[in-house]
Structures are given as C-alpha cells and as structure tokens.
Backbone bond lengths (Angstrom), bond angles and torsions (degrees), N, CA, C in turn:
res aa  C-N    CA-C-N  psi(-1)  N-CA   C-N-CA  omega(-1)  CA-C   N-CA-C  phi
1 M - - - 1.463 - - 1.523 108.91 -
2 I 1.336 117.38 130.65 1.458 121.90 -179.42 1.513 108.70 -93.81
3 R 1.300 115.43 138.30 1.457 119.94 -175.97 1.508 109.06 -144.09
4 K 1.308 117.67 137.85 1.457 121.15 173.89 1.513 109.56 -69.24
5 T 1.326 116.40 136.09 1.457 120.72 -177.61 1.517 110.65 -72.03
6 I 1.306 115.72 131.93 1.466 121.32 176.26 1.525 109.00 -74.15
7 L 1.310 117.14 141.93 1.459 120.14 175.57 1.518 109.05 -66.68
8 R 1.325 114.98 121.25 1.455 120.51 -178.27 1.525 110.75 -120.77
9 G 1.321 116.52 24.56 1.451 120.04 -175.15 1.509 114.48 -71.30
10 L 1.333 117.69 -20.28 1.459 120.22 -176.52 1.511 111.78 -57.92
11 C 1.344 115.89 -45.60 1.462 120.48 -179.13 1.518 110.32 -60.46
12 V 1.352 116.68 -49.06 1.451 120.53 -176.97 1.509 110.94 -64.19
13 C 1.339 116.82 -41.48 1.468 120.25 -179.78 1.515 111.44 -63.32
14 C 1.335 116.72 -41.73 1.462 120.06 179.97 1.519 110.51 -63.13
15 I 1.344 116.41 -43.19 1.458 119.94 -179.57 1.518 110.32 -65.83
16 A 1.345 116.78 -42.53 1.454 119.79 179.37 1.516 111.22 -63.26
17 F 1.323 116.84 -40.49 1.461 120.50 178.70 1.516 110.67 -61.94
18 N 1.338 116.83 -43.92 1.453 120.06 -179.89 1.514 111.57 -62.85
19 S 1.358 116.57 -34.98 1.458 119.31 -177.68 1.515 112.24 -68.09
20 L 1.350 117.33 -17.83 1.460 120.37 179.09 1.521 112.75 -82.52
21 A 1.331 116.90 -11.70 1.461 119.57 -179.33 1.532 110.17 -64.75
22 I 1.305 116.58 136.08 1.463 122.05 -179.64 1.516 108.33 -102.39
23 G 1.318 116.50 122.69 1.452 120.00 179.88 1.511 110.71 -145.04
24 A 1.312 115.68 -174.58 1.460 121.92 -179.91 1.524 110.10 -76.80
25 V 1.323 116.40 159.59 1.453 123.22 175.75 1.523 108.54 -113.86
26 H 1.344 116.22 126.52 1.463 121.90 179.46 1.530 107.89 -113.37
27 E 1.328 117.39 121.81 1.461 121.17 178.09 1.521 110.34 -96.32
28 V 1.329 115.03 137.35 1.459 121.26 176.72 1.518 107.55 -118.31
29 K 1.324 116.36 120.39 1.455 121.60 -178.98 1.526 110.46 -103.25
30 D 1.315 115.15 161.73 1.456 121.08 178.06 1.529 109.87 -52.28
31 G 1.325 116.55 129.26 1.457 121.34 -176.81 1.515 113.47 95.82
32 Q 1.332 117.17 -12.73 1.461 121.23 176.29 1.526 110.02 -98.12
33 S 1.336 116.51 179.10 1.461 121.74 -173.19 1.525 111.38 -111.52
34 I 1.325 115.77 126.96 1.460 120.13 173.22 1.523 110.08 -65.24
35 Q 1.333 116.52 -40.39 1.460 120.18 -178.77 1.517 111.45 -62.82
36 A 1.315 117.87 -34.67 1.468 120.65 177.22 1.520 110.85 -63.83
37 A 1.334 116.34 -37.20 1.467 119.72 177.20 1.529 110.81 -68.29
38 V 1.327 116.88 -39.24 1.464 120.29 176.88 1.527 110.36 -61.38
39 A 1.327 116.83 -40.33 1.468 120.80 -179.60 1.526 111.59 -62.04
40 K 1.331 117.34 -33.25 1.464 121.26 179.98 1.522 112.54 -81.90
41 A 1.319 116.89 -24.72 1.459 121.13 -170.24 1.526 111.85 -70.72
42 K 1.323 113.60 151.04 1.456 122.11 173.75 1.528 108.66 -121.66
43 A 1.322 116.33 168.72 1.461 120.48 -178.78 1.522 110.71 -53.33
44 G 1.334 115.78 130.75 1.454 121.31 -179.71 1.512 114.33 93.55
45 D 1.326 117.77 -6.28 1.468 120.86 -179.11 1.520 111.53 -80.38
46 K 1.335 115.16 156.31 1.453 122.36 177.54 1.524 109.72 -116.26
47 I 1.315 115.48 135.07 1.461 121.81 176.42 1.517 107.50 -111.38
48 K 1.327 117.50 118.34 1.452 122.64 178.83 1.517 108.67 -104.67
49 V 1.331 115.75 121.66 1.457 121.92 -178.02 1.519 108.06 -102.09
50 L 1.327 116.50 116.98 1.453 121.34 -178.16 1.530 110.57 -82.22
51 T 1.315 116.01 167.24 1.457 120.39 -178.66 1.526 110.50 -58.59
52 G 1.311 114.86 144.85 1.459 122.56 -177.22 1.514 108.17 151.04
53 T 1.321 116.95 -178.77 1.460 122.40 179.47 1.517 109.24 -117.49
54 Y 1.317 116.38 130.43 1.452 122.89 -174.09 1.529 108.58 -123.99
55 H 1.331 116.34 126.50 1.460 122.15 179.79 1.529 108.05 -111.85
56 E 1.329 115.88 81.11 1.464 119.51 -178.03 1.523 109.48 -163.39
57 T 1.330 115.06 166.47 1.453 122.46 170.85 1.523 108.50 -107.07
58 A 1.324 116.36 129.09 1.462 120.93 176.50 1.528 108.49 -97.43
59 Y 1.333 116.51 118.50 1.463 122.85 178.52 1.533 108.01 -100.58
60 V 1.323 116.76 115.44 1.461 120.59 -177.25 1.526 108.56 -113.51
61 D 1.316 115.80 101.95 1.467 121.20 -179.51 1.525 110.90 -113.71
62 K 1.328 117.03 23.71 1.464 122.91 178.73 1.521 109.16 -115.96
63 D 1.322 116.36 155.96 1.457 120.88 -179.13 1.526 111.61 -85.48
64 D 1.336 114.19 151.47 1.466 122.89 170.17 1.524 112.70 57.74
65 I 1.298 116.12 50.61 1.461 122.55 175.93 1.523 108.29 -108.15
66 S 1.328 116.09 133.88 1.461 122.68 176.40 1.521 109.11 -107.95
67 L 1.331 116.25 124.75 1.462 122.35 -178.52 1.529 107.16 -119.13
68 T 1.334 116.87 107.24 1.458 121.19 -170.86 1.521 110.79 -128.52
69 G 1.325 116.28 129.31 1.448 121.04 174.04 1.522 111.10 -82.69
70 I 1.313 115.67 147.58 1.462 121.88 177.06 1.532 107.34 -108.41
71 V 1.325 116.56 109.51 1.463 122.26 -178.27 1.522 108.87 -91.63
72 E 1.333 116.50 126.43 1.458 121.58 -178.45 1.526 109.48 -130.86
73 N 1.342 115.94 127.58 1.466 121.70 178.29 1.528 111.31 51.60
74 D 1.335 115.42 43.84 1.468 123.38 179.54 1.533 113.30 65.17
75 E 1.315 118.47 12.53 1.458 122.70 174.45 1.527 108.84 -98.43
76 W 1.349 114.52 125.00 1.462 120.47 -177.64 1.523 110.96 -100.66
77 P 1.325 118.08 150.51 1.467 119.63 163.26 1.531 108.16 -62.88
78 H 1.315 117.29 129.70 1.453 122.07 -167.89 1.521 109.73 -121.11
79 L 1.322 117.25 115.30 1.460 122.24 173.47 1.523 107.33 -95.29
80 D 1.307 116.14 106.59 1.467 123.45 -173.89 1.526 108.53 -108.69
81 G 1.334 115.82 111.77 1.464 119.79 -179.33 1.507 114.33 -79.53
82 E 1.341 117.47 -9.10 1.467 123.36 176.42 1.533 113.00 55.21
83 K 1.358 116.98 22.87 1.458 122.32 -175.43 1.532 112.89 57.74
84 M 1.332 114.85 28.22 1.462 121.48 178.10 1.528 111.48 -122.25
85 L 1.330 117.58 -39.05 1.462 121.82 -179.07 1.519 110.06 -84.68
86 N 1.328 117.20 141.93 1.457 119.97 -179.06 1.525 111.74 -74.19
87 D 1.328 117.01 -46.30 1.467 121.89 -177.39 1.526 109.63 -129.65
88 A 1.336 115.15 155.12 1.459 119.62 171.10 1.525 110.60 -91.05
89 I 1.335 115.66 -47.81 1.467 121.21 177.92 1.521 108.25 -130.60
90 L 1.317 115.96 126.94 1.466 122.66 178.89 1.528 106.57 -126.02
91 Y 1.336 116.68 119.19 1.467 118.30 -174.77 1.522 111.60 -128.66
92 S 1.328 114.56 150.27 1.455 122.12 171.73 1.520 111.23 -134.14
93 G 1.316 117.35 -6.34 1.458 120.82 178.78 1.514 111.79 -76.10
94 N 1.322 116.30 156.67 1.459 122.33 177.00 1.526 110.58 -87.23
95 G 1.317 116.12 154.57 1.458 119.93 174.24 1.515 114.37 72.48
96 L 1.318 117.76 25.93 1.466 120.82 179.86 1.525 110.15 -79.92
97 S 1.341 116.51 141.79 1.454 120.80 166.47 1.520 109.02 -126.24
98 V 1.349 115.79 138.93 1.465 123.29 179.10 1.523 106.97 -131.38
99 E 1.339 116.83 121.01 1.451 120.45 -175.56 1.532 111.04 -143.15
100 W 1.325 115.09 148.97 1.462 123.71 168.22 1.528 113.51 59.62
101 L 1.316 117.23 43.05 1.460 121.79 175.51 1.532 109.71 -117.37
102 K 1.317 116.20 143.92 1.460 122.32 170.87 1.520 107.59 -101.22
103 I 1.329 116.37 125.76 1.464 121.33 -175.78 1.519 108.74 -128.29
104 T 1.338 116.25 126.21 1.462 120.28 -177.69 1.530 111.08 -139.67
105 K 1.334 115.62 157.05 1.462 125.55 164.20 1.525 113.87 57.05
106 T 1.334 116.53 42.90 1.467 118.86 168.53 1.523 108.62 -88.73
107 E 1.307 116.24 151.75 1.455 120.62 177.34 1.518 111.20 -73.81
108 G 1.328 116.40 -33.10 1.455 120.63 -178.06 1.515 112.12 -109.05
109 N 1.334 116.38 -87.77 1.462 121.98 -171.32 1.520 110.71 -128.44
110 A 1.324 115.17 155.59 1.462 118.90 172.88 1.523 109.86 -78.32
111 I 1.338 116.67 -57.93 1.462 122.36 -179.06 1.520 107.34 -129.93
112 M 1.314 116.69 118.14 1.461 121.17 -178.35 1.523 110.28 -124.84
113 G 1.338 116.53 132.34 1.454 121.68 177.87 1.512 111.84 -115.83
114 Q 1.315 116.70 139.44 1.455 123.64 175.90 1.528 108.32 -124.79
115 S 1.332 115.36 100.09 1.470 122.23 175.36 1.522 114.12 69.87
116 G 1.305 119.10 14.47 1.454 120.89 175.47 1.521 110.71 -83.60
117 N 1.332 117.29 130.01 1.464 122.88 -179.10 1.527 111.09 -106.43
118 N 1.339 115.81 164.93 1.468 122.22 173.73 1.526 112.02 56.56
119 F 1.333 115.82 51.29 1.464 119.37 -175.21 1.521 111.49 -106.56
120 L 1.334 114.28 157.77 1.458 123.06 178.48 1.525 108.02 -133.42
121 I 1.343 116.77 119.62 1.467 121.85 179.11 1.516 106.72 -127.93
122 R 1.331 117.61 109.88 1.463 118.39 -174.65 1.534 111.86 -151.81
123 K 1.332 113.43 155.00 1.469 123.04 173.60 1.521 112.59 60.55
124 N 1.338 116.34 33.43 1.456 121.35 175.06 1.528 109.39 -102.12
125 C 1.329 115.48 156.21 1.462 121.95 177.31 1.525 107.64 -118.00
126 V 1.339 116.21 116.57 1.464 121.50 -173.74 1.521 108.76 -124.01
127 T 1.339 116.63 129.10 1.457 119.18 178.58 1.522 111.08 -148.78
128 D 1.324 114.69 147.80 1.467 122.43 172.30 1.532 111.70 59.21
129 T 1.339 116.03 55.02 1.469 120.10 172.98 1.523 108.76 -107.27
130 G 1.329 115.91 150.69 1.452 120.14 -168.13 1.506 115.60 -77.26
131 L 1.320 118.76 -26.62 1.459 120.40 -177.05 1.517 109.20 -123.68
132 Y 1.326 117.59 -84.90 1.461 121.41 178.81 1.524 109.71 -114.97
133 G 1.325 114.64 159.49 1.451 119.59 172.64 1.519 110.25 -84.44
134 I 1.339 115.44 -71.03 1.466 122.84 177.37 1.521 107.44 -114.36
135 F 1.334 117.27 126.90 1.463 121.22 -167.61 1.530 110.37 -141.66
136 P 1.352 118.80 82.58 1.465 119.70 171.31 1.527 110.72 -85.50
137 E 1.322 116.24 136.19 1.457 121.49 179.92 1.521 108.68 -135.33
138 F 1.333 116.17 140.92 1.472 122.57 -179.08 1.526 111.68 54.79
139 G 1.325 117.38 37.74 1.460 121.28 179.09 1.521 111.38 -119.86
140 H 1.321 116.41 159.18 1.457 122.22 178.03 1.533 109.90 -133.28
141 N 1.317 114.74 150.36 1.462 122.31 175.80 1.532 110.64 62.07
142 G 1.334 115.70 75.96 1.456 120.24 -178.97 1.515 111.58 -135.25
143 L 1.321 115.23 151.77 1.461 121.84 177.31 1.525 108.40 -128.36
144 I 1.345 115.59 123.84 1.459 122.49 178.30 1.523 106.25 -121.21
145 E 1.334 117.95 109.22 1.459 118.72 -172.68 1.521 112.38 -146.38
146 N 1.335 114.03 151.18 1.470 123.01 172.59 1.522 113.20 58.66
147 N 1.324 116.97 31.91 1.459 121.07 173.86 1.533 109.23 -95.43
148 I 1.337 115.52 156.36 1.459 122.24 174.43 1.520 107.32 -118.07
149 L 1.342 117.20 125.15 1.458 121.30 -175.55 1.523 109.80 -134.47
150 S 1.343 116.38 134.97 1.465 119.94 -179.13 1.530 110.74 -153.31
151 K 1.329 115.14 158.15 1.464 124.77 172.77 1.530 112.21 57.47
152 I 1.333 115.10 50.50 1.455 121.68 -178.26 1.525 108.16 -114.94
153 E 1.334 117.03 138.62 1.455 122.09 -168.92 1.524 114.57 -79.18
154 D 1.317 118.15 -12.46 1.457 122.86 178.69 1.529 105.27 -132.17
155 P 1.331 120.68 -160.02 1.462 118.06 176.07 1.530 112.46 -59.09
156 A 1.309 115.98 137.92 1.463 120.12 178.19 1.525 110.89 -65.37
157 I 1.335 115.64 -42.56 1.463 121.25 174.42 1.523 107.73 -126.46
158 Y 1.310 116.03 124.02 1.463 121.85 -178.22 1.525 108.30 -127.44
159 V 1.322 116.30 130.07 1.464 120.07 172.24 1.515 107.50 -119.84
160 G 1.326 116.31 126.32 1.449 121.34 -177.14 1.520 112.23 -124.91
161 M 1.334 116.03 129.65 1.469 122.94 172.91 1.526 111.29 52.15
162 S 1.308 115.15 48.87 1.464 122.26 -176.14 1.525 109.48 -131.99
163 G 1.332 116.06 174.57 1.452 120.01 -179.31 1.510 112.99 -147.26
164 Y 1.343 115.31 150.08 1.455 123.14 178.75 1.536 111.17 57.34
165 I 1.323 114.40 57.27 1.464 121.52 178.22 1.525 108.00 -114.87
166 D 1.332 116.69 133.30 1.458 122.43 176.19 1.522 110.34 -111.79
167 F 1.339 116.46 132.23 1.464 123.23 172.97 1.523 106.73 -113.57
168 R 1.306 117.53 116.24 1.460 119.34 -175.02 1.529 111.19 -134.37
169 N 1.329 114.21 133.20 1.469 122.26 165.73 1.526 113.86 57.55
170 N 1.323 116.44 35.44 1.458 120.36 174.01 1.528 109.39 -89.26
171 Q 1.341 116.26 149.89 1.460 121.90 174.59 1.527 108.08 -110.02
172 I 1.329 115.81 121.18 1.453 120.01 -169.74 1.521 108.34 -135.76
173 F 1.330 116.82 122.24 1.462 119.58 -174.58 1.532 110.60 -152.89
174 D 1.337 115.21 154.83 1.469 123.45 175.09 1.527 112.70 62.15
175 N 1.328 117.01 36.67 1.461 122.67 176.47 1.529 109.23 -116.80
176 V 1.343 115.99 174.85 1.463 118.19 169.76 1.526 109.84 -68.75
177 A 1.315 116.89 -48.46 1.463 120.57 178.30 1.515 109.30 -138.40
178 D 1.300 114.92 158.43 1.460 123.07 -176.26 1.525 109.97 -86.63
179 I 1.321 116.07 -82.32 1.468 122.82 -179.45 1.520 108.40 -122.63
180 E 1.341 116.32 130.16 1.458 120.82 176.18 1.522 109.66 -120.50
181 V 1.318 115.68 123.54 1.464 123.35 175.52 1.518 106.49 -104.70
182 D 1.320 116.98 113.19 1.467 121.72 -170.45 1.524 109.89 -124.15
183 N 1.327 116.60 116.49 1.475 122.09 176.76 1.530 111.18 50.62
184 S 1.313 115.64 48.15 1.463 121.34 -177.86 1.525 110.07 -130.16
185 Q 1.341 116.07 163.81 1.457 121.75 -174.17 1.523 110.51 -131.05
186 H 1.332 115.93 148.70 1.464 123.33 174.63 1.541 110.57 56.59
187 V 1.315 114.30 64.92 1.463 121.52 -176.11 1.528 108.86 -119.53
188 L 1.326 115.70 137.54 1.459 121.65 177.03 1.524 109.11 -116.95
189 V 1.334 116.51 125.28 1.465 123.14 176.86 1.527 106.04 -118.62
190 E 1.325 117.61 105.21 1.461 120.11 -169.09 1.533 111.88 -141.20
191 G 1.320 114.89 134.10 1.459 120.88 170.51 1.515 115.18 73.83
192 N 1.326 117.75 16.25 1.461 120.59 -179.08 1.527 110.64 -86.45
193 V 1.328 115.81 152.98 1.459 122.22 174.51 1.522 108.14 -111.19
194 T 1.322 116.52 116.97 1.461 121.00 179.00 1.523 108.29 -122.51
195 R 1.330 116.96 123.42 1.465 120.72 -177.52 1.531 110.08 -148.91
196 N 1.310 114.34 148.66 1.475 121.93 174.82 1.517 113.33 59.52
197 N 1.319 117.49 29.42 1.465 121.78 170.57 1.532 108.69 -97.29
198 T 1.333 116.93 175.87 1.467 119.25 170.06 1.523 109.62 -71.84
199 G 1.325 116.23 -48.03 1.459 122.65 176.88 1.513 109.55 -133.40
200 G 1.324 116.24 152.59 1.452 119.97 -176.37 1.518 113.20 -87.08
201 I 1.337 116.21 -92.32 1.459 122.23 -174.87 1.525 108.53 -110.96
202 L 1.332 116.68 127.24 1.455 122.82 -174.44 1.528 110.29 -119.26
203 V 1.326 116.75 134.60 1.470 121.87 172.39 1.520 106.34 -125.27
204 F 1.342 116.26 112.28 1.459 121.75 -170.54 1.523 111.63 -124.10
205 V 1.331 114.41 157.05 1.463 122.73 159.14 1.520 106.60 -116.96
206 T 1.327 115.92 116.85 1.460 121.34 179.62 1.524 109.60 -98.13
207 P 1.310 118.99 126.09 1.471 120.75 179.61 1.532 111.65 -65.56
208 G 1.320 115.40 153.20 1.455 120.97 171.46 1.509 115.87 87.33
209 L 1.337 118.58 -0.98 1.460 120.36 178.98 1.527 110.08 -89.19
210 S 1.328 115.79 160.50 1.468 119.69 -175.09 1.520 112.14 -68.73
211 I 1.327 117.75 -31.04 1.462 121.53 172.57 1.522 106.85 -100.62
212 K 1.317 117.43 123.40 1.463 121.35 -164.66 1.517 114.52 -93.29
213 S 1.325 118.84 -15.14 1.458 119.45 -168.63 1.523 111.90 -120.62
214 S 1.328 114.72 160.83 1.452 122.10 173.22 1.524 106.48 -137.79
215 Y 1.344 117.20 118.32 1.461 118.39 -177.06 1.527 110.66 -154.18
216 D 1.341 113.76 162.95 1.462 123.56 -177.83 1.528 110.99 56.82
217 A 1.310 114.94 61.67 1.466 121.35 171.57 1.527 107.90 -108.66
218 V 1.315 116.59 127.91 1.460 122.53 178.22 1.519 107.85 -108.90
219 V 1.328 116.28 120.21 1.464 122.76 -179.85 1.521 106.67 -117.78
220 R 1.325 117.60 104.76 1.461 118.77 -172.86 1.533 111.95 -146.38
221 R 1.338 113.88 148.79 1.465 123.34 173.25 1.520 112.56 58.57
222 N 1.328 116.26 33.48 1.455 121.12 175.07 1.528 109.83 -97.60
223 F 1.336 115.78 156.35 1.455 122.64 172.69 1.530 107.26 -104.80
224 V 1.326 116.46 111.58 1.462 122.18 -174.05 1.530 106.58 -119.44
225 T 1.324 117.41 99.70 1.461 119.70 -169.19 1.528 111.94 -134.28
226 T 1.323 114.94 142.37 1.478 125.21 170.10 1.522 113.08 45.35
227 N 1.321 116.79 48.11 1.469 120.45 176.90 1.532 109.03 -87.52
228 N 1.323 115.27 72.86 1.466 122.47 -172.01 1.527 112.77 -120.08
229 T 1.314 117.43 19.79 1.461 121.18 -179.23 1.532 110.18 -74.30
230 P 1.322 119.52 131.01 1.466 120.75 177.26 1.522 112.05 -53.97
231 N 1.320 115.69 144.87 1.460 121.84 -174.46 1.523 110.15 -75.67
232 A 1.338 115.23 117.03 1.463 120.94 179.52 1.522 111.72 -114.34
233 A 1.337 116.90 24.20 1.464 120.61 -179.18 1.525 110.96 -68.30
234 I 1.329 115.08 162.54 1.462 120.99 177.13 1.522 108.87 -62.92
235 P 1.345 118.89 127.10 1.467 120.49 -179.71 1.526 111.73 -55.18
236 G 1.329 116.37 135.05 1.450 121.35 -179.62 1.513 114.35 93.19
237 S 1.331 117.93 -15.16 1.458 120.27 177.66 1.522 109.70 -75.17
238 L 1.335 115.79 162.19 1.460 120.26 -177.50 1.522 111.55 -59.54
239 V 1.325 117.06 -44.20 1.465 119.45 -175.19 1.523 112.33 -76.87
240 A 1.332 117.44 -8.72 1.466 119.06 176.28 1.524 111.49 -64.37
241 G 1.321 117.07 -19.90 1.453 120.93 179.83 1.514 114.60 -90.68
242 I 1.331 117.56 1.75 1.465 119.94 179.42 1.530 109.59 -75.56
243 P 1.316 118.11 122.34 1.464 118.38 176.12 1.522 110.70 -70.40
244 F 1.330 116.47 134.74 1.460 117.23 178.62 1.534 108.83 -65.60
245 G 1.313 114.93 149.69 1.454 119.30 -174.51 1.509 113.78 92.33
246 T 1.345 117.30 18.28 1.470 122.23 -177.71 1.523 109.83 -98.60
247 G 1.327 116.69 129.97 1.458 120.66 177.39 1.517 111.76 -86.33
248 I 1.340 116.54 -74.50 1.469 123.18 177.70 1.522 107.12 -121.10
249 F 1.345 116.33 129.12 1.463 121.97 -171.52 1.522 108.17 -128.07
250 V 1.339 117.72 118.41 1.461 122.65 -179.69 1.526 108.48 -116.35
251 I 1.329 115.89 123.21 1.459 121.55 175.65 1.523 108.33 -122.72
252 S 1.321 117.30 105.31 1.470 124.35 171.01 1.520 114.29 69.79
253 G 1.305 119.44 10.03 1.454 119.38 175.01 1.526 110.79 -77.59
254 D 1.310 116.72 143.50 1.464 122.63 178.77 1.523 110.41 -106.20
255 K 1.330 114.76 146.14 1.461 121.53 179.79 1.536 110.53 52.69
256 V 1.308 114.66 54.98 1.458 121.78 175.63 1.526 107.43 -99.21
257 F 1.314 116.78 120.47 1.456 122.40 -175.87 1.523 109.27 -108.50
258 I 1.327 116.87 119.23 1.457 122.98 -176.99 1.527 106.85 -115.16
259 E 1.343 116.60 112.65 1.452 121.01 -168.60 1.525 111.60 -137.94
260 D 1.318 117.03 133.99 1.467 123.72 163.89 1.522 113.56 56.89
261 N 1.330 116.66 33.42 1.461 120.22 175.25 1.530 109.79 -89.40
262 I 1.318 116.40 154.52 1.461 122.06 170.28 1.525 106.45 -103.20
263 I 1.328 116.69 113.57 1.470 122.40 -173.13 1.528 107.14 -125.43
264 T 1.326 117.05 112.51 1.462 119.91 -176.25 1.527 110.88 -142.24
265 G 1.330 115.71 149.14 1.455 121.88 168.25 1.505 115.89 71.24
266 N 1.339 118.61 17.13 1.465 122.11 177.26 1.534 107.32 -94.23
267 T 1.314 118.08 109.33 1.456 121.52 -163.18 1.530 114.29 -70.82
268 T 1.338 118.74 -29.73 1.463 120.51 179.44 1.519 111.58 -79.87
269 G 1.322 116.76 -43.97 1.453 119.73 178.91 1.504 110.83 177.12
270 G 1.328 115.79 139.46 1.463 119.57 177.18 1.511 111.85 -68.56
271 I 1.340 116.48 -49.16 1.467 122.60 178.38 1.523 108.29 -130.47
272 I 1.331 116.54 124.69 1.459 121.78 177.81 1.527 107.49 -122.65
273 V 1.333 116.53 121.74 1.460 122.04 177.38 1.514 107.86 -122.93
274 T 1.344 116.66 118.41 1.459 119.62 -177.63 1.516 112.66 -95.17
275 S 1.336 117.73 -30.42 1.455 121.59 175.63 1.513 107.71 -166.19
276 G 1.315 117.10 174.90 1.458 121.54 -175.78 1.510 109.70 97.95
277 D 1.369 114.88 -171.94 1.480 117.92 178.54 1.521 109.74 -144.65
C-alpha cells in the first residue's frame, strides 16, 4: 500500500533544539549515585555516567536532562536491577535523552516514561527485564532508535496512549514480542530487525484504556524473521495470546500501513490482521 509520508519534523526539531541548550556537566563514577546527579541537575544539564555497575533507580522529573553513558574499552556503564528494582530509569520530564547505557535484571522496566514529551532513547543495550524494555506512556514526539533489546518477558519496546513516536533501526531478539503499539497515533516503525521472538511487530487496540483508538501506524522496511519462540508471557497478559510464529499482528488498529518489509520464516503467519483497516 502506498502512502504519503506524514510530516514528522516536530519531534526532530524539538530534540535538536534541546541539544543546543548549554548547561553544566555532572560526572558519575563507579560507586557514586546517578540519582544524586539528577538531584543537582538543572534544565539543560548533562549527566555523564562512567563505566561501573550501578544498583539504583534514577527518577528524572526535570526537563531537558541528558543522561549519557561513557563506554570505554567495550565496558559499558551498567544499571543492574538484581531482580529487585522495578525500573532502572523512570522519567516524567520533557526533553529527556538516554544514551549508551546497559540495563539488566529489572523486575519491571528498563526505561519507563510517564507523560514525558520530546524524548530521545537510543544506543542502549537492554536485556533480561521482567516486563518491558523501553516503555513510554502518555508521551508525544519521541525517537527510539539503535537500541539492542533481548530476553524480555513482554514487548521489548512498548508505546501506550502516545503520539508521534518513531522507532528506528532497533535490534530486537529472543523476547516475547518485539514492538507493540497500543492505543497510540501517528507512529512510525522503520528499519528494525526483529528475530527469534514469539511475535514481531504488534499494533493493538486494548479495551478499557483512557485513550480508545490506535491509528496511523506506518510499519515499513523492517526485517521480521523467524519469530517462532514459544510464548512465555505471564498468563493472562495481553501478549500471552500471541501465537508463536507471528510476524506482524494488527488487532483493531485503523489506517495501519505495512510497506516494504522483509518477512520470512514466521510459521504461523507473516502478517495477521484481525480487524481495522
């Protein structure tokens, strides 16, 4: 299906504008606290996290904060939840960027947003989280790109009740699901590699949420291959009903455009559409 591209420059412009802000730089070294640096930071400041292992949750409720890991000799700053912490990063501020962090073993989510707009989440490595990997909710104008996500019990990347979100060039494998777009509008899913999951790319309308519709999702130029892993989701959860072997799965989404994807080796079905248009 051919579709005219929607102008999505607002997100990029907002992120570019935020990157021009001049602020202080706060360094966090192994044994120090990321949250302490967040407490000191003001709008426009940058927090640089050096290599080491950090067992904490960083709560970012301020605008225009940059949180960047410094990778040295293939050693990443590592946020290890030890299967005790619910989240690694929880944000509600606008203009947040999170880059170059390794996040593992959270009980809930690696990076979760609540109503934060104009965000950038890229070049992170997320594995073995209990619920979602990257989870923005009630946010607008976001870019999620070049992340690597694996061994996650629910969707690796989930966007809920949000708008104007782009997912680009992420590598996602060995999860229950790859990317789930749930009750959201004006979403672009492009250039991602999804393999060895239970299901690949999902566009859903979930009943009972405050935002009722899901429409204008563009799914194009993705590699969706061999998503035949048995479903190990929590019983009763939405994704527990995904049949393994699913490539792209649309339930009740409207104006969903599926274009120029490479879809191979998904034993149940490459594209499954149950309702919507």
